[in-house]
LOZAGU-477736 format. One record per residue (C-alpha): residue number from 1; x, y, z. Coordinates in steps of 0.2 Angstrom, whole numbers, padded with zeros to 4 digits. Layout:
N
(NUM,(X,Y,Z))
...
# end
This chain:
379
(1,(0164,-0103,0912))
(2,(0168,-0085,0912))
(3,(0153,-0073,0910))
(4,(0149,-0055,0911))
(5,(0160,-0046,0923))
(6,(0155,-0039,0940))
(7,(0156,-0020,0941))
(8,(0148,-0018,0959))
(9,(0162,-0026,0969))
(10,(0181,-0026,0967))
(11,(0186,-0037,0982))
(12,(0177,-0051,0990))
(13,(0182,-0062,1005))
(14,(0176,-0081,1004))
(15,(0176,-0089,1022))
(16,(0177,-0107,1020))
(17,(0187,-0117,1007))
(18,(0175,-0132,1004))
(19,(0165,-0135,0989))
(20,(0153,-0120,0990))
(21,(0167,-0108,0995))
(22,(0178,-0114,0981))
(23,(0164,-0113,0968))
(24,(0160,-0095,0974))
(25,(0178,-0090,0973))
(26,(0180,-0097,0955))
(27,(0164,-0090,0949))
(28,(0168,-0072,0956))
(29,(0186,-0072,0951))
(30,(0182,-0077,0933))
(31,(0171,-0062,0932))
(32,(0185,-0050,0937))
(33,(0183,-0049,0956))
(34,(0199,-0050,0967))
(35,(0195,-0064,0979))
(36,(0203,-0069,0995))
(37,(0199,-0086,1002))
(38,(0202,-0092,1020))
(39,(0199,-0109,1028))
(40,(0200,-0114,1046))
(41,(0210,-0130,1042))
(42,(0229,-0126,1041))
(43,(0231,-0140,1029))
(44,(0215,-0137,1018))
(45,(0211,-0155,1019))
(46,(0195,-0164,1016))
(47,(0189,-0180,1025))
(48,(0176,-0192,1019))
(49,(0173,-0206,1007))
(50,(0166,-0204,0990))
(51,(0153,-0193,0984))
(52,(0138,-0196,0972))
(53,(0138,-0184,0958))
(54,(0121,-0183,0949))
(55,(0117,-0175,0932))
(56,(0112,-0158,0940))
(57,(0129,-0158,0950))
(58,(0139,-0163,0934))
(59,(0130,-0149,0925))
(60,(0135,-0136,0938))
(61,(0153,-0142,0937))
(62,(0152,-0140,0918))
(63,(0148,-0122,0922))
(64,(0164,-0121,0931))
(65,(0174,-0129,0917))
(66,(0178,-0144,0928))
(67,(0167,-0158,0920))
(68,(0181,-0166,0910))
(69,(0193,-0168,0924))
(70,(0179,-0175,0935))
(71,(0175,-0188,0921))
(72,(0193,-0193,0919))
(73,(0196,-0195,0938))
(74,(0179,-0201,0944))
(75,(0167,-0214,0938))
(76,(0153,-0210,0926))
(77,(0138,-0221,0925))
(78,(0121,-0220,0916))
(79,(0109,-0226,0929))
(80,(0106,-0232,0947))
(81,(0099,-0250,0951))
(82,(0087,-0252,0965))
(83,(0087,-0269,0975))
(84,(0078,-0276,0990))
(85,(0090,-0278,1004))
(86,(0092,-0297,1000))
(87,(0099,-0293,0983))
(88,(0082,-0295,0973))
(89,(0081,-0282,0959))
(90,(0067,-0270,0960))
(91,(0070,-0258,0946))
(92,(0082,-0246,0937))
(93,(0080,-0228,0943))
(94,(0076,-0217,0928))
(95,(0090,-0204,0927))
(96,(0089,-0196,0910))
(97,(0103,-0186,0902))
(98,(0100,-0168,0905))
(99,(0109,-0161,0890))
(100,(0120,-0168,0876))
(101,(0137,-0173,0882))
(102,(0133,-0172,0900))
(103,(0133,-0189,0909))
(104,(0118,-0195,0919))
(105,(0126,-0198,0935))
(106,(0142,-0204,0943))
(107,(0154,-0204,0958))
(108,(0171,-0198,0963))
(109,(0182,-0199,0979))
(110,(0179,-0183,0989))
(111,(0198,-0179,0991))
(112,(0200,-0180,0972))
(113,(0185,-0168,0969))
(114,(0193,-0156,0981))
(115,(0210,-0157,0973))
(116,(0202,-0153,0956))
(117,(0194,-0138,0963))
(118,(0209,-0132,0973))
(119,(0219,-0133,0957))
(120,(0207,-0122,0948))
(121,(0208,-0109,0963))
(122,(0227,-0109,0961))
(123,(0226,-0107,0942))
(124,(0216,-0091,0945))
(125,(0229,-0085,0957))
(126,(0216,-0083,0971))
(127,(0226,-0080,0988))
(128,(0222,-0094,1000))
(129,(0225,-0091,1019))
(130,(0224,-0106,1030))
(131,(0221,-0109,1048))
(132,(0211,-0093,1049))
(133,(0193,-0088,1051))
(134,(0184,-0072,1055))
(135,(0180,-0065,1073))
(136,(0171,-0049,1069))
(137,(0161,-0042,1054))
(138,(0154,-0024,1053))
(139,(0144,-0018,1038))
(140,(0148,-0001,1031))
(141,(0139,0009,1017))
(142,(0151,0002,1004))
(143,(0159,-0013,1011))
(144,(0162,-0024,1027))
(145,(0176,-0022,1040))
(146,(0183,-0039,1044))
(147,(0193,-0044,1059))
(148,(0202,-0061,1057))
(149,(0207,-0074,1071))
(150,(0225,-0069,1069))
(151,(0221,-0051,1074))
(152,(0223,-0045,1056))
(153,(0210,-0035,1048))
(154,(0203,-0030,1031))
(155,(0190,-0021,1021))
(156,(0180,-0030,1007))
(157,(0166,-0026,0996))
(158,(0158,-0043,0999))
(159,(0160,-0056,1012))
(160,(0153,-0074,1008))
(161,(0150,-0086,1022))
(162,(0153,-0104,1015))
(163,(0160,-0110,1031))
(164,(0149,-0126,1034))
(165,(0134,-0130,1044))
(166,(0143,-0123,1059))
(167,(0146,-0107,1051))
(168,(0155,-0093,1061))
(169,(0149,-0080,1048))
(170,(0131,-0085,1052))
(171,(0134,-0084,1070))
(172,(0141,-0067,1069))
(173,(0130,-0058,1056))
(174,(0113,-0068,1056))
(175,(0105,-0068,1073))
(176,(0088,-0074,1066))
(177,(0095,-0090,1060))
(178,(0099,-0106,1071))
(179,(0108,-0123,1070))
(180,(0103,-0137,1059))
(181,(0090,-0149,1065))
(182,(0094,-0167,1069))
(183,(0084,-0179,1058))
(184,(0085,-0194,1069))
(185,(0096,-0204,1056))
(186,(0114,-0207,1055))
(187,(0125,-0210,1040))
(188,(0138,-0224,1039))
(189,(0151,-0223,1025))
(190,(0165,-0235,1020))
(191,(0178,-0234,1006))
(192,(0183,-0250,0999))
(193,(0188,-0259,0983))
(194,(0175,-0261,0969))
(195,(0165,-0277,0970))
(196,(0168,-0288,0954))
(197,(0156,-0283,0940))
(198,(0149,-0267,0948))
(199,(0148,-0254,0935))
(200,(0133,-0243,0941))
(201,(0126,-0236,0957))
(202,(0116,-0247,0968))
(203,(0103,-0244,0981))
(204,(0097,-0258,0994))
(205,(0079,-0254,1001))
(206,(0066,-0262,1011))
(207,(0077,-0264,1026))
(208,(0076,-0254,1042))
(209,(0094,-0248,1037))
(210,(0094,-0244,1018))
(211,(0111,-0243,1010))
(212,(0119,-0239,0993))
(213,(0135,-0241,0983))
(214,(0143,-0228,0972))
(215,(0157,-0231,0960))
(216,(0170,-0218,0962))
(217,(0184,-0224,0950))
(218,(0191,-0239,0941))
(219,(0194,-0249,0957))
(220,(0185,-0240,0971))
(221,(0168,-0237,0978))
(222,(0160,-0231,0994))
(223,(0145,-0238,1002))
(224,(0133,-0228,1013))
(225,(0120,-0235,1026))
(226,(0107,-0225,1035))
(227,(0102,-0230,1053))
(228,(0092,-0223,1067))
(229,(0104,-0211,1077))
(230,(0106,-0215,1095))
(231,(0114,-0202,1106))
(232,(0130,-0206,1115))
(233,(0143,-0197,1125))
(234,(0158,-0204,1116))
(235,(0163,-0207,1098))
(236,(0165,-0225,1092))
(237,(0182,-0232,1091))
(238,(0189,-0239,1074))
(239,(0186,-0257,1080))
(240,(0168,-0253,1086))
(241,(0164,-0244,1069))
(242,(0170,-0260,1060))
(243,(0161,-0272,1070))
(244,(0145,-0262,1071))
(245,(0144,-0259,1052))
(246,(0148,-0277,1048))
(247,(0134,-0282,1060))
(248,(0122,-0270,1052))
(249,(0125,-0278,1035))
(250,(0121,-0295,1041))
(251,(0104,-0297,1032))
(252,(0110,-0290,1015))
(253,(0114,-0299,0999))
(254,(0121,-0294,0982))
(255,(0136,-0282,0982))
(256,(0131,-0275,0999))
(257,(0134,-0293,1006))
(258,(0150,-0294,0996))
(259,(0156,-0278,1005))
(260,(0151,-0286,1022))
(261,(0161,-0301,1018))
(262,(0176,-0292,1011))
(263,(0178,-0277,1022))
(264,(0194,-0276,1033))
(265,(0199,-0265,1047))
(266,(0210,-0256,1036))
(267,(0196,-0249,1026))
(268,(0191,-0231,1030))
(269,(0174,-0231,1040))
(270,(0165,-0216,1046))
(271,(0148,-0212,1055))
(272,(0140,-0196,1058))
(273,(0122,-0190,1063))
(274,(0112,-0181,1050))
(275,(0104,-0164,1052))
(276,(0096,-0152,1040))
(277,(0090,-0134,1039))
(278,(0084,-0121,1026))
(279,(0088,-0105,1035))
(280,(0075,-0091,1034))
(281,(0078,-0076,1024))
(282,(0086,-0064,1022))
(283,(0101,-0074,1017))
(284,(0111,-0058,1017))
(285,(0115,-0044,1029))
(286,(0121,-0028,1021))
(287,(0136,-0035,1010))
(288,(0138,-0052,1020))
(289,(0129,-0067,1012))
(290,(0128,-0085,1015))
(291,(0129,-0100,1004))
(292,(0130,-0119,1005))
(293,(0128,-0129,1021))
(294,(0129,-0112,1030))
(295,(0112,-0108,1024))
(296,(0104,-0123,1015))
(297,(0111,-0139,1024))
(298,(0103,-0155,1018))
(299,(0105,-0174,1021))
(300,(0113,-0186,1008))
(301,(0096,-0194,1002))
(302,(0096,-0185,0985))
(303,(0115,-0184,0984))
(304,(0113,-0165,0981))
(305,(0122,-0156,0994))
(306,(0138,-0153,0984))
(307,(0128,-0149,0969))
(308,(0117,-0136,0978))
(309,(0132,-0128,0985))
(310,(0141,-0126,0968))
(311,(0125,-0120,0960))
(312,(0123,-0107,0973))
(313,(0141,-0101,0970))
(314,(0137,-0099,0952))
(315,(0121,-0090,0954))
(316,(0128,-0078,0966))
(317,(0141,-0072,0953))
(318,(0128,-0072,0939))
(319,(0116,-0061,0949))
(320,(0130,-0049,0955))
(321,(0135,-0047,0937))
(322,(0117,-0042,0932))
(323,(0116,-0027,0942))
(324,(0126,-0012,0948))
(325,(0117,-0013,0966))
(326,(0125,-0026,0977))
(327,(0110,-0028,0988))
(328,(0098,-0031,0973))
(329,(0111,-0044,0967))
(330,(0110,-0053,0984))
(331,(0091,-0053,0984))
(332,(0090,-0060,0967))
(333,(0103,-0074,0972))
(334,(0091,-0078,0986))
(335,(0076,-0078,0976))
(336,(0083,-0090,0963))
(337,(0090,-0102,0976))
(338,(0077,-0102,0990))
(339,(0063,-0114,0983))
(340,(0075,-0125,0974))
(341,(0085,-0128,0990))
(342,(0069,-0130,1000))
(343,(0063,-0144,0988))
(344,(0080,-0153,0990))
(345,(0079,-0152,1009))
(346,(0061,-0156,1012))
(347,(0062,-0171,1000))
(348,(0078,-0177,1008))
(349,(0070,-0176,1025))
(350,(0054,-0184,1019))
(351,(0064,-0199,1012))
(352,(0073,-0201,1028))
(353,(0057,-0201,1038))
(354,(0050,-0214,1026))
(355,(0065,-0225,1030))
(356,(0064,-0223,1049))
(357,(0045,-0229,1047))
(358,(0051,-0244,1036))
(359,(0040,-0237,1021))
(360,(0037,-0246,1005))
(361,(0052,-0246,0994))
(362,(0042,-0242,0978))
(363,(0036,-0226,0987))
(364,(0054,-0223,0991))
(365,(0059,-0225,0973))
(366,(0045,-0214,0967))
(367,(0050,-0200,0978))
(368,(0068,-0201,0972))
(369,(0063,-0201,0954))
(370,(0051,-0186,0956))
(371,(0065,-0176,0965))
(372,(0078,-0180,0952))
(373,(0066,-0175,0938))
(374,(0063,-0158,0946))
(375,(0082,-0156,0949))
(376,(0085,-0158,0931))
(377,(0076,-0142,0927))
(378,(0088,-0127,0924))
(379,(0094,-0118,0940))
# end
């Protein structure tokens, strides 16, 4: 959604071609900034299963003009149904529609979502250089001198670090920040055919290992499960991933049990430990600024990591358009984003802690509803 043009910067470098980086690139380019985007992956791929897209996330994508494509290629639903792990229905999670014409919630396969965003980046003629990152950043009075990993260099009016929780930009330019903090949980994901009759998202609670199912298209879903994380020296093999997840689902009924009984070794299965952090301010150093997981990394408990990254990309462009002073725009961006991101991260970590302590499913549901209600407020 094109808005007021940005007069304070002419050229910007976006480091990181993921969701936050692309949202920032699109938002800045639509306001007249000449944007370069780089990504370390030479093939600009994305790994992962599906992604839950809540109402606030869909609203953010509406700002980017991508809502209709997401609705066409994903799965749009009206609510999420909560069960005990054995399949007993608890309640339907209240997920009110934020605004007319905006779905309440839904899901989409992550590679499809990236393809939709990549297409928009190309439509805007944003140059994309792959297999590349930055190795040095030096602030000047009117810009940033950048050295790239291929030994080339450039000068930009703004550098945006959207290069993941392991951000190179953060390591170079923000010595007061640190790595994300492990939460003690790990997340399992499996992509699989949709169980018969499943039309809305489902959560299964009351077990040591809660799980959920998100519809991502006409015939596809992904299921996630959260377990206590156990450190080990080696990654699990594909056979070990399959056998372990199947065993973890032994107690589950309903559609989670259907997935256990139907899953095959050909289904995509992944496991990763969870970590989160809200980095202390300032989020900018001269004309270098961070967004997304580089500065506000969260866990998947509120399904809001992608939404927060897209919102940050939009807000960054909005605030830069409101002032002729870059530093004032960057401070205003941080001011608008800090408390909202803190709420998401603190609530997500608290929900994870409750799960590790085998807390009451009703308390779990109440925490989710409260957080979703707060997220529905304008960003």
